[in-house]
N, C-alpha and C positions, 0 to 999 in steps of 0.2 A: 521524076517524082509527082508530075501533074496528070499521070494516066488515070482515068476514070474507070471505075467499076463497071459503068454502062458500056464501055468500048468492048467489053469481053461478051462473047456470045454464048459460051458454054455455061449452062447454070451451075455445074458442079465447081467451076473456078471462081464465080462471082465473090462468094462469101470469102474465100482464101484470099484473093487479091485485095478486096475492100479492107479486111481486117489487118492483113500484112502492111499495107500502105499506112494505116493509121498508127500501127504499132511502131513502124520504123521512123515516124516523123520526128521523134524525139530521141533517136538512138544516139545522138551525139551528147546527150546529157549525162552528167556523171551519176553513176549508180553507188548504192552502198547496200551490202548484204546485212539483213536481220534474220539469221537462221535461214529458212527457205523463201524469204522475202527480199525482192530486191527493189529499192526505192530509187526514183531518178530525181535529181535537182535540176530544174529548169534554168535557163540562161535568162538573165534580165534584159537581154536584147536577143531574142530568139530569130533564127533564120526566117526571113519572110515577114517580120514584124510581129507585133503583139496581136493583132487581128487574126493573123494566120494561125498562130499558136492557139489562140481561144477558139478558133474554128476547129483545130485538131482536137483539143482538150474536151470539147463538148461531145465528141463521140465516145469518150470513156465514161460518160456519166449515165447512170443507171436509175431507173424506176424500180423500187422494191415493193412487191406486194406480198403481204402475209394474210394469214386468216383473220386477223384483226384490224388491218388497216394498210396504209401505204406510206412509203417514204422514199428516200434517195440514197445514193451512195456513188462512189467513183473509183474507177480502177487506179491502182498504184503500182501493180506489177502485171505486165501483159500475160504471165501465165494464168491470170484468173483472180488475183488478190484484190480485195475492195475494202475501202473504209466506208463506214456509216455510223450512225448513232446507235448506242445500246438500247435506248428507248424504242427505236424502230422495230428491234426484234425480240426484246426480252420478255414481253408479255405474250408472244405469239406461240402457238403449239407448232407451227411450221411456216416456212417460207414458201409461198406459192410460185413465184417466179422472180428473177431478175432480167429485167428487159432494158435493152439500149435502143432508145427511140432513134438516135441520130446515125446509126449505122445504116447502109444501105447493101442489102435489105435490112430491115429491122430484125435484130437478134433477141431471143428469149431463151433463159436458161432456168430449168426447173430443178436441176440437180445442184443443189447449193449447200455448203457447208459452213457452219459457225465455227470459225477456226479459234477465236479468243475474244473474250469480253473483258474490257478494261474495269478492274474493280472499283476504280475511284471516278473516272471521268466517263462523260457519255459518248464512249467511242467503242466501236466493235470492228472485228477484222472478219471478213467473209471470204469465201473462195467459191467460184463457179467452176464446173467441169467443163473445160473448154480444151479442144484438140488443136486449136489455131490461136496465135497471139492476138490479144485484144488491145485496142487503143488505150493508152493510159494517159493519166493526168499527172504532169511533172510538179513535184513540189517546191515551194520557195526555199526550203531547207532540208536536207537530208540528215541534218544533225539535231542535237537538242539545243536550241539556241534562244536566248531572250527574243521577244516578239520585235523589240526595236532594231534587232539586227537585219530584219528582212520586211518590215511593215512600219509605215508611219501614218500619223493622222493626215486626212485629206487626200490619202491616196485613192485612186480609182479603183473600183472593184465590180465585179458582175456576179449575179447570183442566177439560179435556174429553177424553174418548176415544171410541172407537167403542162402540156399544152391544153387548151379548152377542148372540153367534150373528150379528154382522154386521147386526142390525136397522137399520131406517130411522129411527134416532134417536141422539142423543148422551147418554152419560151423563156426569154431572158430579162433581167432587170439590171439597170446601171445604178450605181451609188458611189458614196464614198466612205471611207473610214472616218467615223466621228470620235470614237474613243478607243484607246488601246487597252484600257484595263477597267473592266466593269465587274463587279462581284456580286453573286447572288448565291448564297449558301444553299438555298433550296434547289438551285439548278446543279451545283456540284462545286468541288474545290477549285481554287486557282482563279485567274482573271480570265474574262471573256472579251471578246473584240466587239465593239458596237459598230454597225453599219447603217447606212440610211436607205439601202435598197430594201423595198418590202419583203417581209418574210411571212409566208402564209403556211397555213396547215397542208401537210404533205411534202414540204421542202426539207424536213429534217433529215440530216445525213448528207444533203448535197454539198458540194465544194463552193467555196468563196473564191473566185479567180481575180488576181491583180491583173494590171495592164499588160502584163507579159504572159499571160495565160497560165500562170501557176497558181496552185492551190495555196492560199495562205490561210486558210480557216475551214472549219466543217460547221455548217449551219446546225443550230441546236435549240434555240428557244427565242421567244418574242413575248412581249407583254400584250395582254388582250386589248384590242382597240386602240393600238398605238402604231406608228410609222416605224419602219426600220426593224432590227432585230439583232441576234448575237450569235456569236460563232465561236468554237473552241479553237485556239491558235494552232497551225498546223504542226508545230513543233511537239505538242502534245501527243500528236499521232505518232511521230518518230519516237518519242519517249515510250509509248505503249509497245512499239515494236521492239525496242532495245530492251524492256523489262519483261517482255513475255517469257515465261519459263521454258526451258528445253526439257520435254518429258519423254524423249525418244527411248530411253533405255530404263531398265528396271531400276539400277542404282539411283538414276535421276528422279524416278517417280517416288521412290521410298524416300529419299532426302527431301522432296518437295511436301509429299505428304506429312512428314514429321513437322516440318515448318509451318505448314499451313495449320495443323491442329494445335500447335504450340501458340500460333497468333491468335487462333480462335479463343483458346483458354485464357490467354493474357488479356485480350479484350474485355471478356467476361469479367475477369478478376479487377480490372480498374473501371468498371462501369461503361466501357466504351461499347455501348449498344449498336452504333452505327458500323464500328469496326468489325463486331461479330456478325452483323447483318450481311455484310458484303461477303462473308465467306460461308454463308449459308447456302446448301443445295437448292438451285431453283426448281428442280423436278420433284424433290422431296417437299419443298415448301408449297408447291401447287397442290399436292396430295393432301397435306394438312388442311390447309385453307379450304380446299374443295369439301372436305368431310365436315368440317366446323360450320362453314357458311351455309351448307345444305340443311344440316340440322337445326340452326337457328332460324333460318328463314322459314324451314317448315313448321316449326313451332309457332312462328309469328303469324302464320295463316289462320290459326285458331283464333277464335273470337276473344277468348279469355286472354290471350297474349298481346293482341294489337293494342290495346290501351296503355300496355307497358312500352312499346315501341314509341308510341304517339307521345307519351309522357317524357320520354328520353329527348325526342325532338323539341318539344315544348321547351324543356329545360335549357337547350341549347339556344333557342329563339329568345329566352330571356337574357342570354349573355349578349346576343346581337342587338337587342333592344336597350341596351345600357350604354349611351354614348359616353358616359363619364368614366366608364371602365377601360383601363389600359389593356392593350393586347397581351401583355404578359399576365396581367391579372385574370384576364378572360381565359387564358390557356391552363393557367393553375387551377381555376375553378373547374374547368372542363375536366382535367385530370382527376380531381376529386370525385366528380360525378362518374367518371368511367371506373374508378377503383370500386365503387359500390356495385357495379354489375357483377363483381365476382363473388357476391355473397350467396349463401344458400336461399335466403329469402328471394332474392331476384331471380335466381335459377327456378325456384318453385312458381314465381309469377309468370314466368315465360313458358312453364310447362315442359323444362327439360329434364332428362334423367341424368343419372350419373355417368352416362358414356360419353358426355361432353365436358371436358375438363373445365374448371373455373378459368384457367388462363386462357382457354380459347375464347369463351365469352368476353372477358375483358379485352382480348386483342379484337374482336369484332367490333365492339363499341369503340374502341380506342381509333381504329381506322376510319370507322364511318363518322364518328363525332368530329375528328379533327378534319375531315374532308368537308363535311357539311358546314362546320363553322367558316371554314376559309372560303368555300363557294358563296356564303351569305354575306360574310363581312368584307371580303377582298374582291370576289368576282361579282357581287351585286346581283347575285342570281335570285329568282324567286324560289319559294320553299319547294315546289315540286321539281324544278330544275336542279336545285341543290341537292334533293335526295337522289336524283339520277346521277348526279356528279359523284356523290359519296358511293354510291353502288358501283360505279366504274372503278374508283380507287380500290375498293375491295378486290377487283379483278386484275390488279397489277401484281408483278412479280414482287415488288418492294413491300407490297402490304402483306402478300403471301409469306415473306420471310418474317413477319412479325409473328405469325401464328406459329411457325417452325421454331423460331427462336424461343418463344415462350415455353414449348415443351421442353426444350433443352434446359432453360433456366430452372424449370419445375425439378428436373432430375438432378441437377448439379448443385441446387440451392443448399447453402451450408456446409458444403464439402470442400476440403482442401485436398487437391489431386496433384498428382505428378504422373508423366508418360512412363510406362513401364515398357511396353513392346508396339512396335508399328509393322503390320503384316499386309502385303500386298495379296489380294484375292482375285485371280483371274475370272473374267465374267464373259458370258455369251455375247453381249453387246458392247460393254465397256468394263474396264477393271475398277474394283473397289478396293478400300484399304480399311483395315480395322486398327484402331489405336485403342490399346488397353490402358486404362488409368488406375492407379492405385490410389485408393481414397484414405486420407488421414482425418482423424477425428470422428466425432460421433455420426456424421452424415445426416441426411434427411430425417426430420421427425426425431431426432435423437437416437436413431438405430445404432447399436453398438458393434454391429458385426464387421464394419469397415469393408463394405462391399466393393467389388471392382466395377468399374464403370467402362462400357465399350462406346467409342466414338466411330461411327460409320462414315466413311468419305466416299464421294463419288466424282469420278472424273468427267467433268463436264465444261463446256465452253473454253477448253484449253488449260484447265487448271483443276486442282481438287477443291471440293466444296464440301462442307460438314453437313451430312444427312441426319439421320437418327442417332439420339444419345441416349442410353439406357443401361440397365444392369447388364453386366457381361456374363454371357453363357459360359459354361465349363471350358468349352472349347476356345472361347475368346480369351479367358484367363490364362490360358496354357496349361 
C-alpha cells in the first residue's frame, strides 16, 4: 500500500493507480447504502494513525468552481458522489469544474450532476462522471446521531482552503471545537458546530476533519471580521441521504408530486412562507425574477424614476440613523414602506406599465430593502457598498423565489382549493407534473365561476418543485 504513482512509467496507468490506492485506503471502514450512495464510517483509530488518514482524506477534497463563484466539497462515495453546501451551487447557472488539487496528477471534472438539494439545511449532493474510483473522506458516523456521540468540545479539528494564488494544493488550518450547539436562524435550522480554525471566503462546503481524519462537519458560514467559523454536523448529511426521495419509477414520482403539491398548499394555507418558498422551482423563480428586475431597473434608469429609488433608500437611511429604534420596530417600519410600493401611484412614479404586476414590484423592494438595511445596520457598510450588497441579494435563488411565490399567492388568494388530479407529463429534458385544483368559494376578486387552478411542477435537484400556478386549461381540467 506504500507504492507511489510516480513509480509507474506508463502515463495511461498513473491516474488509475493513484486513484485506486486512495480509494482503497479506507476499504476496511463500514459502509451503509442510501439508495445509490454508499457512505463509509471511519475508525476512531485508523490504520497508520490519524495523520495518515488525514493525508488520505485530503485527496478526496475538491474545489468547486461555478459561473458565479467558488466553494469546496468532498467525496463520500468513490463512485463520484460529493457533499457540498447548497449555497455554493444554488445561485449558479452551471458548475464549471470540480477539481481535486491533492491527486497526483491533479484531476478536474467538468461533467457534474446536481443530484439533490437539501430543502432545509445548507447541504447538497453532487456527482462527477468518473470511470475510476475516487479517494473518499470517511464520516464520523454513517447514522443519524446526536453530535455528542461523535464529537466533543475541545476536540482537535482541521479545515482546508485553496492554496495561495490558486496553486495545485490545499492549505490546512488546525483548531478546536469550541461550541457544539450554535443557533442562527438566518443560516438555517438546527444547531451548528463552532470551531476556532479560521473560516474564509471560498471554504464553504469543505469538510471539518477530526484527529482521526473523519469528516465531523461541513463548513458553512462565519461572522464577518471574526475568528473561527461554523459547520453543519456531519449527521445532517447522512440525514439528507436518508430522506432523499426515490423517484426512479412513475408510481414513486406520482406519489411524491402529490405530496409536494399538498405540502406547498398547506404551507400557504397556514402562512408558512418559508415552507412554500423551499418547494418553489428554482428555474421558474429565476425566470420570473429576471423579467421583473429587468423591467424595474430599466424604468429606474429614466430621470423621472431615479428620485423614487433615491427616496426609498433615503427612507431606509432614516431607520439606520434612529439609534433608539429597536430592530423589530425598524423591520416593521420597513415592511410598511415596502407595502406602499405596490400602489398604482408608486407604479406611475416609477413609469412602469401594467405588464409588471404589483406583487413583483413589492417583491423587488422587499428583497432590496431588507438586504440594504442589514448591510447598513449589521454589516456597517457604507451606502454605496450596501446598495451593491442589496443588488447581489436580488440575484440569489432565495430572493428569486420571493418573486415566484408572489405570483402564486396572487392566483390563489381568497380561494379554498383541493387536489382533484395529478398527472405526469413526459418532457424532452425532464418530466413535469400538473396538479389540478378544484376551487371552492368565490375565488379571487369575488368571481363566481369556481375556476379550476393548475399547479405545474418541475423535477429539479432530485425532487419536485412548484413552478407556475394559474387557471387550468380545458385539457388540464380533464
